[in-house]
C-alpha positions as CSV (number, residue, x, y, z in Angstrom):
1,M,93.0,141.1,157.8
2,N,89.8,142.0,159.4
3,L,86.6,139.9,159.3
4,P,85.1,141.3,156.0
5,E,88.5,141.0,154.3
6,R,89.0,137.4,155.4
7,T,85.5,136.5,154.4
8,A,85.8,138.1,151.0
9,H,89.1,136.2,150.4
10,L,87.4,132.9,151.4
11,V,84.4,133.6,149.1
12,H,86.9,134.3,146.2
13,R,88.5,130.9,146.9
14,A,85.1,129.2,146.9
15,L,84.3,130.8,143.6
16,R,87.4,129.2,142.1
17,R,86.4,125.9,143.5
18,Y,82.8,126.1,142.1
19,H,83.7,127.8,138.8
20,D,81.9,125.0,136.9
21,H,78.7,125.2,139.1
22,A,76.5,128.0,137.7
23,E,74.1,128.2,140.6
24,A,76.9,128.3,143.2
25,N,78.8,130.8,141.2
26,A,75.9,133.2,141.0
27,L,75.2,132.8,144.8
28,L,78.8,133.5,145.8
29,G,79.1,136.4,143.3
30,R,76.0,137.9,145.0
31,Q,77.7,137.7,148.4
32,L,80.7,139.6,147.1
33,A,78.5,142.3,145.5
34,R,76.6,142.8,148.7
35,F,79.8,144.1,150.4
36,D,79.4,147.3,148.3
37,E,75.6,147.7,148.9
38,P,73.7,149.2,151.8
39,L,73.0,147.0,154.8
40,R,69.9,144.9,154.3
41,L,67.5,145.2,157.3
42,A,64.4,143.0,157.7
43,V,61.4,144.2,159.8
44,V,59.8,141.0,161.2
45,G,56.8,140.5,163.4
46,P,53.3,139.0,163.7
47,G,50.2,140.5,162.1
48,R,49.1,143.9,163.5
49,S,52.4,144.4,165.2
50,G,53.1,147.6,163.2
51,K,55.6,146.2,160.7
52,S,54.6,148.3,157.7
53,T,54.1,151.4,160.0
54,L,57.6,151.1,161.3
55,V,59.0,150.6,157.8
56,N,57.3,153.9,156.8
57,A,58.8,155.6,159.8
58,L,62.3,154.4,158.9
59,V,61.9,155.3,155.2
60,G,60.2,158.7,155.9
61,A,57.3,158.1,153.5
62,Q,54.1,156.0,153.3
63,V,55.4,153.3,151.0
64,A,54.3,150.1,152.9
65,P,52.5,147.8,152.7
66,L,52.7,147.0,149.1
67,E,49.6,145.1,148.1
68,S,48.7,143.0,145.1
69,G,45.2,141.7,144.7
70,G,44.4,142.7,148.2
71,T,47.3,140.7,149.7
72,A,50.5,142.2,151.2
73,V,53.6,141.3,149.3
74,P,57.0,140.9,151.1
75,C,58.9,143.9,149.8
76,W,62.4,145.4,149.8
77,Y,62.6,149.2,149.8
78,R,65.9,150.5,148.4
79,A,67.3,153.8,147.3
80,G,66.5,154.7,143.7
81,S,65.1,157.4,141.5
82,P,62.7,157.7,139.9
83,P,60.3,155.6,142.0
84,R,59.7,152.2,140.6
85,V,58.1,148.9,141.6
86,T,59.4,145.5,140.5
87,L,57.3,142.3,141.2
88,Y,58.9,138.9,141.2
89,P,56.1,136.4,140.5
90,A,56.9,132.7,141.3
91,G,58.2,130.9,138.3
92,A,57.9,133.9,135.9
93,P,60.1,136.9,134.8
94,P,60.1,140.0,136.9
95,R,57.5,142.7,136.1
96,E,58.1,146.4,136.4
97,Y,55.3,148.9,137.2
98,P,55.4,152.7,137.1
99,A,55.2,154.5,140.3
100,E,55.2,158.1,141.5
101,R,55.5,160.1,144.7
102,A,52.0,160.9,146.0
103,E,51.0,163.3,148.8
104,R,52.8,161.4,151.5
105,G,54.3,158.4,149.7
106,L,54.1,155.8,147.0
107,A,51.4,155.6,144.4
108,T,51.3,152.7,142.0
109,D,48.9,150.4,140.2
110,L,49.8,146.7,140.2
111,G,46.8,145.7,138.1
112,D,45.0,142.5,138.8
113,L,48.0,140.3,139.6
114,P,46.9,138.1,142.6
115,G,49.2,138.8,145.6
116,T,49.6,135.0,146.1
117,E,51.5,134.9,142.8
118,A,54.0,137.6,143.8
119,Q,56.9,135.9,145.5
120,H,58.3,139.3,146.6
121,A,58.8,142.8,145.3
122,A,61.3,145.6,145.3
123,V,60.5,149.4,145.4
124,D,63.1,152.0,144.3
125,W,62.4,155.1,146.3
126,P,64.3,158.4,146.6
127,S,65.1,158.7,150.3
128,R,68.1,159.8,152.2
129,S,67.3,157.2,154.9
130,L,67.7,154.4,152.3
131,Q,71.3,155.4,151.4
132,E,72.6,153.2,154.2
133,L,69.8,150.8,154.6
134,T,67.7,148.6,152.3
135,V,64.6,147.7,154.3
136,L,62.4,144.5,154.0
137,D,58.7,144.6,155.0
138,A,58.8,140.9,155.8
139,P,55.8,138.5,155.7
140,A,53.8,138.3,158.9
141,A,55.0,135.7,161.4
142,G,52.5,133.2,162.6
143,D,52.0,129.5,162.0
144,H,54.6,127.0,160.8
145,A,53.9,127.7,157.1
146,S,54.4,131.4,157.6
147,E,57.6,130.8,159.6
148,Q,59.0,128.9,156.6
149,R,58.0,131.7,154.3
150,L,59.6,134.2,156.7
151,T,62.8,132.3,156.9
152,A,63.0,132.2,153.1
153,H,62.6,136.0,152.8
154,T,64.9,137.0,155.6
155,A,67.7,134.7,154.5
156,D,69.0,137.6,152.3
157,A,69.0,140.1,155.2
158,D,72.1,141.2,157.2
159,A,70.2,142.3,160.3
160,A,66.6,142.3,161.6
161,L,64.2,144.2,163.8
162,C,61.9,141.7,165.7
163,L,58.6,143.4,166.7
164,V,56.8,142.5,169.8
165,P,53.5,144.4,170.1
166,D,52.6,143.3,173.7
167,P,55.4,142.1,176.0
168,H,53.0,141.3,178.8
169,R,51.5,138.6,176.6
170,A,54.7,137.5,175.1
171,T,54.9,133.7,174.8
172,T,57.3,131.2,173.2
173,A,55.3,131.7,170.0
174,S,55.8,135.5,170.1
175,T,59.6,135.0,170.3
176,A,59.6,132.3,167.5
177,P,60.6,134.8,164.8
178,L,63.6,135.9,166.9
179,R,64.6,132.2,167.5
180,E,64.0,131.4,163.8
181,L,66.6,134.0,162.8
182,H,69.2,132.2,164.9
183,Q,68.6,128.6,163.6
184,H,71.9,128.4,161.8
185,P,74.9,127.4,164.1
186,I,76.9,130.6,163.1
187,A,73.9,132.8,163.9
188,A,73.4,131.0,167.2
189,A,77.1,131.4,168.1
190,A,77.1,135.1,167.2
191,P,73.6,136.5,168.0
192,V,74.5,140.0,167.0
193,H,72.2,140.9,164.1
194,T,68.9,141.5,165.8
195,L,67.1,144.2,167.8
196,T,63.8,143.6,169.6
197,V,61.3,146.4,169.2
198,L,58.3,147.0,171.5
199,S,56.4,148.4,168.6
200,R,53.2,149.6,170.2
201,A,54.8,151.2,173.2
202,D,52.2,153.9,173.6
203,E,49.6,151.3,174.4
204,L,51.8,150.0,177.2
205,G,51.3,153.4,179.0
206,A,47.5,153.7,178.2
207,C,48.4,156.3,175.5
208,R,49.3,158.9,178.1
209,V,51.7,161.7,177.0
210,D,54.4,160.1,179.2
211,A,53.6,156.5,177.9
212,L,57.1,156.0,176.5
213,I,58.6,156.5,180.0
214,S,56.7,153.4,181.3
215,A,57.4,151.6,178.0
216,R,61.2,152.1,178.3
217,Q,61.1,150.6,181.8
218,I,59.2,147.6,180.4
219,A,61.9,147.4,177.7
220,R,64.7,147.3,180.3
221,K,63.0,144.3,182.0
222,Y,62.2,142.6,178.7
223,R,65.9,142.6,177.8
224,H,66.5,140.0,180.4
225,T,63.7,137.6,179.3
226,A,64.4,134.3,177.6
227,G,64.9,135.0,173.9
228,A,65.2,138.8,173.9
229,G,68.2,138.9,176.2
230,E,69.9,135.9,174.7
231,L,69.3,136.6,171.1
232,S,69.0,140.3,170.7
233,Q,71.4,143.2,170.9
234,D,68.9,145.4,172.7
235,T,65.2,146.1,173.3
236,I,63.8,149.4,172.1
237,A,60.4,150.9,172.9
238,V,58.7,152.6,170.0
239,A,55.3,154.1,169.3
240,A,55.4,153.2,165.6
241,L,52.2,155.1,164.6
242,A,53.4,158.4,166.1
243,G,56.9,157.8,164.6
244,E,55.4,157.3,161.1
245,A,53.3,160.5,161.5
246,A,56.3,162.5,162.6
247,R,58.2,161.5,159.5
248,T,55.2,162.2,157.1
249,I,53.2,165.1,158.7
250,D,51.9,167.8,156.2
251,D,50.8,171.4,156.4
252,T,47.1,170.5,156.7
253,E,47.6,168.2,159.6
254,F,49.9,170.7,161.3
255,G,47.2,173.4,161.0
256,A,44.6,171.0,162.4
257,L,46.8,170.1,165.4
258,T,47.5,173.8,166.1
259,A,43.8,174.4,166.1
260,L,43.3,171.6,168.6
261,A,46.1,172.9,170.8
262,S,44.1,176.2,171.1
263,V,41.3,174.4,172.8
264,P,41.4,174.9,176.6
265,K,43.6,172.1,178.1
266,D,41.0,170.5,180.3
267,D,38.4,170.6,177.5
268,L,40.7,168.9,175.0
269,A,41.7,166.3,177.6
270,T,38.0,165.4,177.9
271,Q,37.6,165.2,174.1
272,L,40.7,163.0,173.8
273,I,39.6,160.6,176.6
274,S,38.6,158.0,173.9
275,V,38.6,157.4,170.2
276,D,34.8,157.4,170.1
277,R,34.4,160.7,171.9
278,F,37.0,162.5,169.7
279,A,35.5,161.1,166.5
280,D,31.9,162.0,167.5
281,A,30.4,164.2,164.8
282,E,28.5,166.2,167.4
283,L,31.7,167.2,169.3
284,R,32.2,170.9,169.4
285,S,35.7,171.3,168.0
286,P,37.6,173.8,165.7
287,V,38.5,170.7,163.5
288,A,35.9,169.1,161.3
289,P,34.8,165.5,161.9
290,G,36.4,164.2,158.8
291,M,39.8,165.7,159.7
292,R,39.5,164.4,163.3
293,H,38.9,160.9,161.9
294,A,42.0,161.3,159.6
295,L,44.1,162.5,162.5
296,L,43.1,159.5,164.6
297,L,44.2,157.1,161.9
298,R,47.5,158.9,161.4
299,F,48.5,159.8,165.0
300,G,46.4,157.7,167.3
301,L,45.3,159.0,170.7
302,F,48.9,159.0,172.0
303,G,50.2,161.0,169.0
304,L,47.3,163.5,169.2
305,R,47.8,164.1,173.0
306,L,51.6,164.4,172.5
307,A,51.4,166.7,169.5
308,T,49.0,169.1,171.1
309,T,51.0,169.2,174.3
310,L,54.2,169.9,172.4
311,I,52.6,172.7,170.5
312,R,51.4,174.3,173.8
313,Q,55.0,174.0,175.1
314,G,56.5,175.9,172.1
315,A,56.8,173.5,169.2
316,T,55.0,176.1,166.9
317,T,56.6,175.1,163.6
318,M,56.1,171.9,161.6
319,P,59.8,170.9,161.6
320,T,60.1,171.5,165.3
321,L,57.0,169.5,166.1
322,A,58.0,166.6,163.8
323,A,61.4,166.4,165.4
324,Q,60.0,166.4,168.9
325,I,57.3,163.8,168.1
326,A,60.0,161.6,166.6
327,Q,62.1,161.9,169.7
328,R,59.2,161.2,172.1
329,S,57.9,158.3,170.0
330,G,61.1,156.4,170.3
331,I,61.8,156.4,166.6
332,S,64.9,158.5,167.1
333,D,66.2,156.0,169.7
334,L,65.6,153.2,167.3
335,R,67.4,154.9,164.4
336,E,70.3,155.5,166.8
337,A,70.3,151.9,167.9
338,I,70.3,150.8,164.2
339,R,73.2,153.1,163.5
340,Q,75.3,151.9,166.5
341,H,74.5,148.2,166.2
342,F,74.1,147.7,162.5
343,V,75.1,150.5,160.2
344,D,78.5,151.2,161.9
345,R,79.3,147.5,161.8
346,A,77.8,146.9,158.3
347,G,80.9,145.2,157.0
348,V,81.0,142.7,159.9
349,L,77.3,141.9,159.6
350,K,77.6,141.4,155.8
351,A,80.6,139.1,156.4
352,R,78.6,137.1,159.0
353,A,75.7,136.7,156.5
354,A,78.1,135.6,153.7
355,L,79.7,133.0,156.0
356,I,76.3,131.5,156.7
357,V,75.5,131.3,153.0
358,L,78.9,129.8,152.3
359,D,78.5,127.2,155.1
360,K,75.1,126.1,153.7
361,L,76.7,125.8,150.2
362,L,79.6,123.8,151.3
363,R,77.3,121.4,153.2
364,S,74.7,121.0,150.4
365,V,77.0,121.0,147.3
366,P,80.3,119.4,148.5
367,N,83.3,119.1,146.1
368,A,86.9,118.2,146.3
369,G,87.9,121.4,148.1
370,A,84.9,121.8,150.4
371,R,86.6,120.3,153.5
372,E,89.5,122.7,153.3
373,L,87.2,125.7,152.8
374,H,85.0,124.6,155.6
375,D,88.0,124.3,158.0
376,E,89.0,127.8,157.1
377,L,85.4,129.0,157.6
378,D,85.3,127.5,161.1
379,S,88.6,129.2,161.9
380,I,87.3,132.6,160.8
381,V,84.2,132.3,162.9
382,A,86.1,131.1,165.9
383,G,88.6,134.0,165.7
384,A,86.2,136.7,164.7
385,H,86.9,139.3,167.4
386,E,84.5,141.8,165.7
387,L,81.6,139.6,166.6
388,A,82.7,139.2,170.2
389,E,83.0,143.0,170.4
390,L,79.4,143.4,169.2
391,R,78.2,141.0,171.9
392,L,80.2,142.8,174.5
393,L,78.7,146.1,173.6
394,S,75.2,144.6,173.8
395,G,76.0,143.1,177.3
396,L,77.3,146.5,178.5
397,A,74.3,148.4,177.1
398,T,71.7,146.1,178.5
399,G,73.3,145.4,181.9
400,R,74.0,141.7,181.2
401,V,77.7,142.6,181.6
402,T,78.6,145.0,184.5
403,L,81.9,146.5,185.3
404,P,82.7,148.6,188.4
405,D,82.9,152.4,188.5
406,E,83.5,154.0,185.1
407,L,85.1,151.0,183.6
408,G,82.0,150.1,181.7
409,D,82.0,153.4,179.7
410,E,85.7,153.0,178.9
411,A,85.2,149.4,177.9
412,A,82.4,150.3,175.6
413,R,84.4,153.1,174.0
414,L,87.4,150.9,173.4
415,A,85.1,148.2,171.9
416,G,83.8,150.8,169.4
417,A,80.6,152.1,170.9
418,N,81.4,155.7,169.9
419,G,82.8,154.6,166.5
420,T,85.2,152.1,165.2
421,R,88.0,154.5,164.2
422,A,91.1,154.5,166.4
423,A,90.5,158.1,167.5
424,A,87.0,157.4,168.7
425,R,88.1,154.2,170.6
426,L,91.1,155.9,172.2
427,N,89.2,159.2,172.9
428,L,91.7,161.3,170.9
429,D,90.7,164.7,169.5
430,R,91.8,163.8,166.0
431,D,93.2,161.0,163.9
432,Y,96.9,160.8,165.0
433,P,99.2,158.5,163.0
434,P,99.7,155.1,164.7
435,G,103.3,155.7,165.5
436,S,102.8,159.2,167.0
437,P,103.3,159.9,170.7
438,P,99.7,160.8,171.5
439,Y,98.5,157.6,169.8
440,R,101.0,155.4,171.5
441,E,100.4,157.0,174.9
442,A,96.6,156.5,174.7
443,L,96.8,153.0,173.2
444,F,99.5,151.5,175.5
445,G,98.0,153.2,178.6
446,A,94.7,151.5,177.9
447,L,96.3,148.2,177.0
448,W,98.3,148.0,180.2
449,R,95.3,149.0,182.4
450,W,93.0,146.4,180.8
451,R,95.6,143.7,181.0
452,A,95.7,144.3,184.7
453,Y,91.9,144.3,184.9
454,A,91.9,141.0,183.0
455,E,94.0,139.4,185.8
456,S,92.4,141.2,188.7
457,P,91.1,139.0,191.6
458,V,88.6,141.8,192.5
459,L,86.6,141.1,189.3
460,D,84.5,138.0,188.7
461,N,85.0,135.6,185.8
462,A,82.5,137.4,183.5
463,Q,84.1,140.7,184.2
464,R,87.6,139.4,183.5
465,H,86.3,137.8,180.3
466,A,85.0,141.3,179.3
467,A,88.4,142.8,180.2
468,R,90.2,140.2,178.0
469,L,87.9,141.2,175.0
470,V,88.9,144.9,175.6
471,V,92.6,143.9,175.7
472,R,92.0,142.1,172.3
473,S,90.5,145.3,170.9
474,C,93.5,147.3,172.1
475,E,95.9,144.7,170.6
476,E,94.1,145.1,167.2
477,L,94.9,148.8,167.3
478,A,98.5,148.1,168.1
479,R,99.0,146.0,164.9
């Protein structure tokens, strides 16, 4: 059995052991139900790190932040139609509120309920992006009290994005949310459920059109810093504001951007030298002051410089411009990283989350069979090759693990970087039956090669360890 199957089997056994404990029964039943739900992804970061902006970019609509009484409420965004908001006040029944799709996103009225009374909320929203992901706009990280609140809300997440707005000023405090997500021993032993996001990457390059090039170089260095390298699968540079604008641009904005792009290049560069100059009501521009102010709020200087440059270079339709801004903002890179590290391994990450919940339950509510269940849980965690594969892929992608020549690409493919199906791992053109000659030739050829690499005196200890993990991946295909 694979990790999700073994985990589900163990949770079923625990249900039988705790059949007379209502709270434990409900908790374990919830873990089983989550195997059939979309992956739950938390977006975590300090205030003004762009959390809600990034959530909007992922969802493809302006749905965050959700505020009640002027206070942001931690909110899960999930696929659902029609739009609906459900608030969960502390110590009171849930309250449902009508919602509708406005010009770019969510429109709702939560009345006068103080935000401090709302423990959390859930928004049902019709979005293709939410078919595979349920996204949490988590409470802002900060002092000790907010860290405790953050931990309580992210406990129900399978994976997380940890936002770092300024890596140059990163301190132990700025990586605290990342470390907090790995407090549990299982999480610390298998740090495979987080990605670090440099969420204001355009500012790292002074909002120049090529700012993301500089930011990606900074991200490569940041991958090796304490915290990010040890506890995160990868570090991705994203201009969150431009990414949100790309996903939510409308015809009026596109028309205004096209008008700006018609201004002579040097003149426009002078106008966009600062926010104050571009927003000046006396500026001679084909775009009215009110619209210029709105464009600054939506795109920022980087987004405006990028959009007008792309239009001059041929992005003369709104879909083309939106796609190119998304690509240049890093949001496309982030979505691909989420797919590769999280969505494609959703079953593994859900199993990992369920094992943590079960471990906490067995420790806090012991019964006659808890010791036996805990021994099996430890055995599952120790033998979970799927978690080791994820860590190997992260090491290969970030350079923490290096293999000579083209072995790194082959190791990543065999470990599932291109997909977890056998055909993708073995580089076959279609799904051959396991006993067929093409399947056996590809599988056993790879197995013999990597067994030799695992014993090669030319490779160092870390490289031989990586080779042994690849051998294990091949052996799993041979079963």
